[in-house]
N, C-alpha and C positions, 0 to 999 in steps of 0.2 A: 473548718471552712476556709480560713485564711491560707492554711498550708496547701489546700487543694488548688486555690486560685494562684498561689505563687508557683506551684509546680506547673500548672497549665501555661502561665505566662513564660516560664522558663523554657518549656518545650517549644512554644511559638517563637521565642527568640532564637533558639537553636536552628529551627527550620528556616527562619528568615536569613540567618547568617549563612547557612548552607546554600540557599538559593543565590545569595549575593556572591558567594565564593564561586559557584558553578558558572554564573554569568560572567564574572571576571575572568575565569579560566577560558571561557569561550572567546571572549574578546582578545585575550592574550594569544590564543591559538590562531585567530583570524589574522592578527598582526604578524605572527610568526610565519604563517603561510605566505604572506605578502613579501616579507623581507628576509626570512630565514632566521633561525635561532640556534644554530649550532647543530641540531639534530637533522636539519634539512626538512623540506616541505613534506617529503614522503613519510617522515616519522612523526608527523603531528599527532597521530594517535598515541604513540608511546609518550610523547611529551605531555599529552592530556592525562594519561594514566598517572605519571609522576606528579604533575602539579595538582591535579584534582585530589589525589589521595593525600597529599601533604596538607592541602587546605582543609579537607574533611577531617583529617586527624586533629588539626588544631581546633576545629569546631567541636569535635567529640570531647576534647579536653575541657573546652569552655562549658559544655553541657554538664559534664561531671562536676565542675566547680559550682554550678548553679544548683546542684542537688537533683538534676534531672537525668534521665537515662537516654542517651542517643541511640536510635535504632541500630541493630547489629549491622544492617546493610551499609551504614555510613562509616563503620569502623575501618580506618585505613590499614591495609596490610603492612605489618611492621617492616618487612623487607624493603618496600619501596619508600616508606617514610624515611628510613634510615639510609637511603641511597646517597651516594656521594657524587661529586662533580665527575664529568667524563674524564677518564684517564687519557683519552685520545680524542681530539676534536674532529678527526676525519670521519666522514659518513661512508660506511662500507656497503657495497651491494651484497657481499657475502662475507660472513664471519665464520671461520672454521674453528671448532673447539675439539680437542682430543683429550678426553679424560685419561689419565695414566697413573700407574703406581709410581710413587716417588723414586723407587729403586730401578725403574726402567730407563735409565739414562742412555744405555747403549741403543735402545730402540729409538729414543727421541733423536739421538745424534744421526742415526741412519735416515730418519725422515728429514732432518735439517739438511742433510747432504744430498737429498734426492728431490721428492716432489714438492717440498716447500719452495724449491727454486723456480717453480712455474711462474709465480707472480712477477719475478724480476727478469724472466727470460724474454729476449727479443723475439723468440719463436712463438710465444703465446700472444697472438694478436688480441684475443678476447680479454686477456689480462690487462692490456693497455686501456681497454674501454671500461672495465669494471674494477673499481677498487676492492681488493680483498685483503683479509688479514687472517693469519692462522696462529693459534695459541694452544700450547699444551696446558693441562690443568691437573695439578697434583695436590695431594693432601699432606698431612703431617706424619705420614707413615714412616718416614726415615728421618735423617738429620735435617731439621728445618733450616739450619744455617747453611748447609750445603745446597738445599733447594733454593734458598734466597740467592746464593752466589751464582747458581746456574741461571736463574731467572735474570739476574742483573747482567751477566755476561752475554746472554743471547737475546734478551728482550722479547722472548716469545713464550713465556710461561707464567701462568697464574699459580700462586701458592695459597692454598686454603689452609691457613695456619690453625684454624679452630676445628678442623675436620680431618679424620684419617680413615683410610680404607685399609685396615690392618692385615687383611688376607685377600688374595686374588679371588675374583668372582664373588665377593661378598660386598654388600652395601653399594654395589655399582650404580643402582638406580638413584640413590641419594647423592652420590658424588656427581653424577651427570646433572641432576637437578641443580645442585649448588653451582656447578660450572656454568650452566645456562643462565642461572640467576645472576651470577657475577658478570657475565658478558652483557646482559641486559642493563645492569646498573652502570657499567663503566664504559660501554662502547655504543656507538650508534650504527645500526645496520638494518638492511631490509630482511635478510634471511640469515639463519644460523644453521650450519652443517655440523652435526656431531659425527665424528669418525673414530675408529679404533686405532690402536698403535700398530696393528699389522695390516691396515688398509692402505690402498693406494688411490688417491683422488686424481683422476685425469682432469685437472682444472680447466684446461683449454676446452675439452669436449663438454664439460658440464656448463660452463658459461655460454658456449655456443648453443647448447640445447635450450637454455633459458631464453636466449635471444630469439631463436627460431620458433619457439612456442609461446612467445610473448608472456612470460611468467612473472616479470619483475614487479608487477603491481598486485600480485595475489598474496595479500597479507595473511590469509588463513590457510596457506598451502601446507600440506603434510606429505612430503614426497620421499620415496625410497623404494626398497624392495618390499612392497606392501603384502602382508600375509594375513590370512584369517582362517578360522576354524582349526587353529593349532592347539592340540591337546597338551595339557600340563603334565609334565613328567613327575609322577608322584611315587613311583615304585623304587625304593632304595636298592632293590636287587639288580637294577640295571646299572651296574657299576661302570660300564663303558661311557656312560653319560652323567657321571656323578656331579660334575660341575653345573649341570642344568637341572638337577633335582630341585623341585620347588614344592615345598609343603605350605609355604606362606600364602600364596595366591588362593588356593582352594579353601584354606581355613578362614581367610579374611572375607572372601566374596561368596563362598558356597558354589563357585563355578569350577568347571574342570576343563574349560577351553578358554584360551586367551582372547581378548578382544582384537579386532582388526588393528594392526599396527605395522610400522616399518621396522625391518630387521636392523640389528645393531651395528652392522659393518659400516653403515653410513646412512643418515637420513637428514632431511632438511625441514625446518620449521619456519613459517612466515613470522614476521615480527609480532603479530597479534597473539599467536599461540605461545611464542617464547615469553612475551610479556605477561600472559596469563599465568604461566608456570612460575615466573619470577615474582608475581604479585601476591602470592598467597603466603600466609604466615608459615614459618618453617615446620610446624608440627601438623600442617593440614593434610599432607599426603601420607598414605601407607608406605612403609618401607618394603617395597616388593623386591624379591630376589632377582628377577630377570629385568635388566635395565630397559631393554627395548619394549617389552610388553608392559612394563611399569609406566613408561611415558604414554603408551597407547591407552592404558587404563585411566591415567590422570586426565587425558584429553577426551575421554569417551563422551561426556555431556556437552562438549564444546563444538559449535559449528565449525566445520573445516572442509577442506577440499583435498581428498586423497589423489595422489598422482604416482603411477608406477614408473620408476626409473630403471634404466639398464644397469643393474648392480648385481655382482656375482660374489658368491661366498668362497670361490676358489681363485687362485692367482694365475689364471691361464690366458690373460690378455684377450678376453672375449671381444669379438668385433663390436665396436661401438660402445663398449662399457664406459660408464662415467666413474664408477668406483668398483674395485675388486678387493679381495680380502685374503688373508692367510700368507702374506709375504714375510720372508725372513730378511735379515739385514743384508745378506749377500745379494738376494734378488732385487732389493731396492737399489743397491749400488749399480748393478748391471743394467737395470732399466734406465736409470738416469744417464748412464754413460751412453746408451743408445740414443736417448732423446737429445742429448747435447750434440751428438755427432750427426744424427739423421733427421731429427724432428719427430721421430716415432719411437716410443719406448718399447714397442712390441715387435720390431723387425728382428728377424733371425740374425744371429751373430755372423759377421762376415759379409752381410748384404747391405 
């Protein structure tokens, strides 16, 4: 009988401490909204995720020490409890992350010499209104010391030293997840854009689009080339599409059509969606083969707002496109030369 009473008292104590912690967090957030706390008022929700989970994690530990069991809903996600201080104190409107294979340095250099330059260009008026940051994200697939040196020299690369994508088109979903999670833990932003190494982001057009459509406060936005009713490629005899062969998704889900999702050339997540992905324990999500469909699958149960953007999978300078895809290094250099001379990366040569 005494043991039962002690256990009940312990549980009550834990719940009281949790309530106190949540009240303290709410007061802290109210103060932050009034004066600003590094993340900026618009990121109060992300601050709440970090601080509440840390506090609840401490209470969970206290409950265990008392011999009680804290409800699973109160267990703090390890990824956020272990989060570190911000790498950069700037609050960005748009954070761009480009997962890349460590050996793709030539592609990274082509981007550095081309559309990465939008943010500093006097031609990009929207860039002056909206702070942006672009970062590559590589794993330990190659010489980590070389990756560290490249990151230090350029200041634009995340190195995931504990994770490697050893073959192209494999484990891409988990690398993307880790890159997004790293960004959430180390940077403050409203939106995150994931792009490919052969994508071109028309940053001026994209920022202008967000302005003209009043999108900056949409924390649950999921924007891109949104697709649905896409069948899973399961037949290994279709060798022309071998890199898209996917036996994992149907085996895991029992489904043969991917959920509604934005295609991988480039998509944007509001901070609430990015924080949700980053806030789960590392072994929470299935390791889907297709990165873009994987993100769509992980976000299936989450309330969100889909938005179709003018994004193209071919590199043909489509009218009004905010992102296109499939560019090689030469094409990127040519486009940037046209932009710096005329303000338009898509004008014909000689005009």
